[in-house]
Phi, psi and omega in degrees: 000133180289145178287160179297327178297316179295322179297319179295321181293328182272351181294147179233140174297145182256142179227124176249116178264112182257104177284132183237161167269167181276103187293332178276348179047061184287351178075024183267343181279165179299321179270126179252131180213150177264128179232162180294151183294123181295332183273004177293159180302317182298311182293323179296324175296321179292323177297321177298321177293324175299319180301319181298330177284313183291332178299332180295335178287334179056057180295142175267340175218147178237124178253143182226162183277072178226144181288135174304145182095354178285172179261027183305314185290339172292317178293321178299318178298320178297321178293316180298328180274000177078019183267345178222159174262161181285142170281177180281349184297144182295333176303318182272317182300321180258307187294305181299313184298313181292318179302316179296318181298328181269354180078023179286136181278344181204161169247168184246124178272119188236005182290167178215142181299143177267155178221084185225118180273074183291322178294322176296325178293318178295322178296321177298316180297321178293314182296322184262013175057038175274067188294330179303322182289314180296321179292321179293319178303313181293320179295317179295317179302314181293314182296317182293319179300314180295317181293320179300316180292325179295309183291330177296324178290327192266333194235161177283170179302313181297321177293321177301317179292325176298319178296313182294336181260008177289153180303319181296315181293318180297318179294320180297314182294333181274338188296330181295329178291325176294321176299323182300331182296342180284346185273102181202164170228187184304319186237016183220135181229064184295327177296316178299319182297317180293314181295322177298321178295321178295315178296319181299317178301314182290327175294323177293320176299317178299318179298322177295322177296318181301324181291342177287334192271120182238356185208147175297345179273355181294145177229096188268136171248123178253118179255111191207156178308139187301334179298336180274342193295324181299307182293315181297321177297319178297317181297315180296316182298328181278347181283129185282355180246012179232151172248123176277125180261131181283120180298335180294343175294341183242008181240157184285158171290153177236081185295141174079006181255139171228138182294320183261000000 
């Protein structure tokens, strides 16, 4: 039988990366879709059911997609004191709500500014007649918008998150970046530059998450846009001192649904 000391040495901090959709639907992403109001009575009931699932994970720290240096924790303190209501944003709907239920005194802001010349990449594709890329962008934008609106009509909040965190969905959202790598000329690599910017942002987010972890007993919950979940999950999985926790272990099954 292993000693308790050996067990402590072999313990690894746990990290659950929960990819989310934008519950406030601010319209800032490339794909625009209409979704039901998160603050409606029906959706709020569904968010409460999501909380009962996430509470089972018992996170010791909660990280959210907010830039360090923000005044987020001032607003979180106001919410904990009952002085403000939650906005529709997932940072507050999931992060603030869960943090208060667990008695956390603060949340952790782990986002990092992006530096991606996406418009320049499209201009390069137009100039070099890379029509396959422009056509695929438009097709993907249309398909994702339609699929987003379809699943929003059909499923609960917890089921929506299960869909966004499925292996198929994560791979699909990442595949467009792999396509971007094909856009180059003899002396120009705009696709590489954009993808490098995307990877750099996610590596910085991962570095911010790492600074949160101080003990093998930590159980971190990362609440972040689903587009980030593939890379962050890969980084955590490759770390020899961390255990990646599958969010689907805490989310409901979605029978009969396929992303594609």
